[in-house]
C-alpha positions as CSV (number, residue, x, y, z in Angstrom):
1,M,-134.4,-54.5,85.6
2,A,-134.4,-50.8,85.3
3,M,-137.2,-51.1,82.7
4,L,-139.6,-52.9,85.1
5,P,-142.4,-50.9,86.8
6,D,-142.3,-50.1,90.5
7,Q,-143.8,-52.5,93.0
8,S,-144.5,-55.2,90.3
9,F,-143.3,-58.2,92.3
10,D,-144.6,-60.1,95.3
11,L,-141.3,-61.9,96.1
12,A,-137.6,-61.9,95.2
13,I,-135.0,-64.6,95.8
14,V,-131.5,-63.4,95.4
15,D,-128.4,-65.6,95.1
16,P,-125.7,-63.0,94.2
17,P,-122.0,-63.6,93.4
18,Y,-120.4,-64.2,96.8
19,G,-117.0,-62.8,96.0
20,A,-115.5,-66.1,97.0
21,S,-113.2,-66.6,94.0
22,T,-109.5,-66.7,94.6
23,K,-108.7,-65.5,91.0
24,A,-108.7,-62.0,89.7
25,V,-111.2,-59.4,91.1
26,W,-113.7,-57.4,89.2
27,K,-112.5,-54.0,88.1
28,L,-114.5,-50.8,87.7
29,E,-114.4,-49.3,84.2
30,Q,-116.2,-46.1,83.4
31,G,-119.2,-46.5,81.2
32,H,-119.3,-50.3,81.2
33,N,-122.8,-51.7,81.7
34,L,-123.7,-54.9,83.4
35,P,-126.0,-56.6,80.8
36,G,-129.5,-57.4,81.9
37,F,-129.8,-54.8,84.6
38,G,-129.7,-51.5,82.7
39,G,-128.1,-48.2,83.7
40,Q,-124.5,-47.4,84.4
41,W,-123.6,-50.2,86.8
42,D,-119.8,-49.7,86.0
43,I,-118.7,-53.2,86.6
44,A,-116.6,-55.3,84.2
45,S,-117.1,-59.0,84.6
46,H,-114.2,-61.4,84.2
47,T,-115.9,-64.5,85.7
48,W,-119.2,-64.8,87.5
49,D,-117.9,-64.7,91.1
50,E,-114.8,-62.6,90.9
51,I,-115.8,-59.6,92.9
52,S,-114.4,-58.4,96.2
53,G,-113.8,-55.4,98.5
54,I,-115.6,-52.1,98.0
55,E,-116.8,-53.2,94.6
56,S,-118.8,-55.9,96.2
57,F,-120.5,-53.4,98.5
58,Q,-121.3,-51.0,95.7
59,F,-122.7,-53.8,93.6
60,T,-124.8,-55.0,96.5
61,L,-126.2,-51.5,97.0
62,L,-127.1,-51.2,93.3
63,W,-129.1,-54.4,93.0
64,L,-130.7,-54.1,96.4
65,T,-131.8,-50.5,95.6
66,E,-133.6,-51.9,92.5
67,L,-135.3,-54.7,94.6
68,K,-136.5,-52.1,97.1
69,R,-138.2,-50.3,94.2
70,L,-139.6,-53.5,92.5
71,V,-140.9,-55.5,95.4
72,K,-144.3,-54.6,96.9
73,P,-144.6,-53.6,100.7
74,T,-146.6,-56.8,101.1
75,G,-143.8,-58.9,99.6
76,S,-140.5,-60.3,100.8
77,I,-136.9,-60.5,99.6
78,W,-134.8,-63.6,100.5
79,I,-131.0,-63.1,100.1
80,H,-128.4,-65.9,100.1
81,S,-125.0,-65.1,101.5
82,T,-121.8,-66.6,103.1
83,Y,-119.2,-65.0,105.3
84,H,-117.6,-63.5,102.1
85,N,-120.5,-61.1,101.6
86,S,-123.0,-61.3,104.4
87,G,-121.6,-58.2,106.1
88,W,-122.1,-56.1,103.0
89,V,-125.6,-57.3,102.6
90,N,-126.6,-56.6,106.2
91,V,-125.1,-53.1,106.1
92,A,-126.7,-52.4,102.7
93,C,-130.1,-53.3,104.0
94,Q,-129.7,-51.0,107.0
95,L,-128.6,-48.1,104.8
96,L,-131.5,-48.6,102.5
97,E,-133.9,-48.9,105.4
98,L,-135.0,-52.4,104.5
99,E,-136.0,-54.3,107.7
100,I,-134.4,-57.7,108.2
101,I,-137.2,-60.0,109.5
102,N,-134.9,-62.9,110.2
103,E,-131.4,-64.2,109.6
104,V,-131.7,-67.9,108.7
105,V,-128.7,-70.3,109.2
106,W,-128.8,-73.0,106.6
107,Y,-126.9,-75.9,108.2
108,K,-125.4,-78.3,105.6
109,R,-124.8,-81.5,107.4
110,N,-123.0,-83.0,104.3
111,A,-120.8,-80.0,103.7
112,F,-117.7,-80.5,101.6
113,P,-114.7,-81.0,104.0
114,N,-111.9,-78.4,104.3
115,L,-108.9,-79.9,102.5
116,S,-106.2,-77.4,103.7
117,G,-106.4,-78.3,107.3
118,R,-106.0,-74.5,108.1
119,R,-109.6,-73.6,109.0
120,L,-112.9,-75.1,110.2
121,T,-115.2,-76.8,107.7
122,A,-117.7,-74.3,106.4
123,S,-121.0,-76.1,107.0
124,H,-123.5,-73.3,106.8
125,E,-124.7,-70.3,104.8
126,T,-127.0,-67.5,105.8
127,I,-130.2,-66.3,104.3
128,L,-131.7,-62.9,105.1
129,W,-135.5,-62.5,105.0
130,V,-136.1,-58.8,104.2
131,H,-139.2,-56.6,103.5
132,T,-139.8,-53.2,102.1
133,G,-142.8,-52.1,104.1
134,N,-141.2,-49.2,106.0
135,G,-141.9,-50.6,109.4
136,K,-145.6,-51.5,108.7
137,R,-144.8,-55.2,108.3
138,E,-147.4,-55.9,105.7
139,Y,-145.4,-58.8,104.2
140,Y,-147.2,-62.1,103.6
141,F,-146.2,-64.9,105.9
142,N,-147.8,-68.4,105.6
143,Y,-147.5,-68.8,109.4
144,E,-150.1,-71.4,110.3
145,Q,-149.1,-73.9,107.5
146,V,-145.4,-73.4,108.1
147,K,-146.0,-74.2,111.8
148,A,-148.0,-77.3,111.0
149,K,-145.7,-78.7,108.3
150,T,-143.1,-81.4,108.7
151,F,-140.0,-81.2,106.5
152,P,-138.7,-84.9,106.3
153,S,-135.1,-83.9,105.7
154,D,-135.0,-81.4,108.5
155,S,-134.4,-83.0,111.9
156,L,-134.9,-79.6,113.7
157,K,-138.5,-79.0,112.6
158,K,-141.2,-80.7,114.6
159,P,-144.9,-80.7,113.4
160,G,-147.0,-78.1,115.3
161,K,-143.9,-76.2,116.4
162,Q,-142.8,-72.8,115.0
163,L,-140.1,-73.0,112.4
164,R,-136.8,-71.8,113.8
165,T,-134.0,-69.9,112.1
166,V,-131.6,-72.8,111.9
167,W,-132.5,-75.2,109.0
168,D,-131.0,-78.6,108.6
169,I,-131.2,-79.2,104.9
170,P,-128.6,-81.4,103.1
171,N,-126.9,-79.8,100.2
172,N,-127.3,-82.8,97.9
173,K,-129.3,-82.4,94.7
174,K,-131.5,-85.0,93.1
175,R,-130.4,-86.4,89.8
176,E,-133.1,-84.4,87.9
177,E,-131.6,-81.2,89.3
178,L,-128.2,-81.9,87.7
179,A,-129.5,-83.5,84.5
180,F,-128.5,-80.5,82.3
181,G,-125.3,-79.4,84.1
182,K,-124.2,-77.8,87.3
183,H,-123.7,-74.3,88.7
184,P,-120.9,-73.6,91.3
185,T,-123.3,-72.4,94.0
186,Q,-126.5,-74.2,92.9
187,K,-128.9,-74.6,95.7
188,P,-131.0,-77.7,96.3
189,L,-134.6,-77.3,95.1
190,R,-136.0,-78.2,98.6
191,L,-134.3,-75.1,100.0
192,S,-135.9,-72.7,97.4
193,S,-139.2,-74.5,97.8
194,R,-139.1,-73.8,101.6
195,L,-138.6,-70.0,101.0
196,L,-141.6,-70.0,98.7
197,F,-143.7,-72.0,101.1
198,I,-143.1,-69.4,103.7
199,S,-143.6,-66.2,101.6
200,A,-145.2,-67.0,98.3
201,Q,-148.8,-66.3,97.3
202,K,-150.3,-68.4,94.5
203,N,-150.6,-66.4,91.3
204,G,-148.0,-63.9,92.6
205,R,-145.0,-62.7,90.8
206,L,-141.4,-63.9,91.6
207,L,-138.2,-62.0,90.6
208,V,-134.9,-63.8,90.4
209,P,-132.1,-61.3,89.6
210,F,-129.4,-64.0,89.4
211,V,-131.0,-67.0,87.8
212,G,-127.9,-69.2,87.7
213,S,-129.0,-72.8,87.1
214,G,-132.7,-71.9,87.3
215,T,-133.6,-73.6,90.6
216,E,-135.6,-70.6,92.1
217,I,-137.5,-70.3,88.8
218,I,-138.5,-73.9,88.9
219,A,-139.6,-73.7,92.5
220,G,-141.6,-70.6,91.6
221,L,-143.4,-72.4,88.8
222,R,-144.2,-75.3,91.0
223,S,-145.7,-72.8,93.5
224,G,-148.0,-71.3,90.8
225,M,-146.1,-68.1,90.4
226,E,-145.3,-65.9,87.4
227,C,-141.5,-65.8,87.2
228,T,-139.1,-63.2,85.8
229,G,-135.3,-63.8,85.9
230,F,-132.0,-62.4,84.7
231,E,-128.7,-64.1,83.9
232,T,-125.7,-62.6,82.2
233,E,-123.5,-65.7,81.8
234,I,-124.5,-67.5,78.6
235,E,-123.4,-70.9,79.9
236,Y,-125.7,-70.7,82.9
237,F,-128.5,-69.0,80.9
238,D,-128.5,-71.9,78.6
239,L,-128.5,-74.4,81.5
240,A,-131.4,-72.6,83.2
241,C,-133.4,-72.5,79.9
242,R,-133.0,-76.3,79.4
243,R,-134.1,-77.0,83.0
244,I,-137.1,-74.6,82.8
245,K,-138.2,-75.9,79.5
246,E,-138.1,-79.5,80.8
247,E,-140.1,-78.4,83.9
248,M,-142.7,-76.6,81.8
249,S,-143.1,-79.6,79.6
250,Q,-144.4,-81.4,82.6
251,L,-146.7,-78.5,83.7
252,Q,-149.8,-77.2,82.0
253,P,-148.6,-75.2,78.9
254,M,-148.8,-71.5,79.6
255,L,-145.5,-70.0,78.5
256,L,-145.2,-66.5,77.5
257,P,-143.6,-66.2,73.9
258,G,-140.5,-64.4,75.1
259,L,-139.7,-66.4,78.2
260,F,-136.5,-67.9,76.8
261,S,-135.2,-64.8,74.9
262,S,-131.6,-64.0,75.5
263,K,-132.2,-60.3,74.9
């Protein structure tokens, strides 16, 4: 990402590692680069989500600093999080003087039950809506259409009423979304599509720093956006490529030659 020019994107959707793994943690090693981002990120990856403690905060500051540089003042950044990392993300936004427009609670009515019997069932995640406009609030907001729209799966949204910050969106995916494999934190396409419906301008540019299974890229393509993404895990890179290629085969051919390069 360090090679990309300043203010070259209209929107970013970020689904970073949550630090939720119970296995080994990421360790700092001097001089080790995180592939795909450029610069001395100094993080050695053991598995995709094994990051915790101060390393998580440092990592959050690094990628969020890049997004502040890359996203236009008229654009938005949407950041997925859970209780494992939401505090880091919120503090990092404040330190970098990125204004939080809203904190959205994604309520998952079909959340997986807690099997240990030692805690409440985790049935929500949070999504921060952030902008880089230094208080000027120039970010694009598709207000009137969002207000008018009905989302069939969301019992909390009524037509003609403002969209609130609690969204009732089931976490089930359609068969086509899982046709090429699964990602541990894969989001339903309907959720990513809603983020784009709120903030995306047609023919704009979308940045996805953590591509994962490719859901956000697919939502961006369906919204008529030019998409750029990064993924360091080969397994998920291949999964995303298969999904995106299948999606593009159903759209008007307009691929750039290097879209699926692993370099």
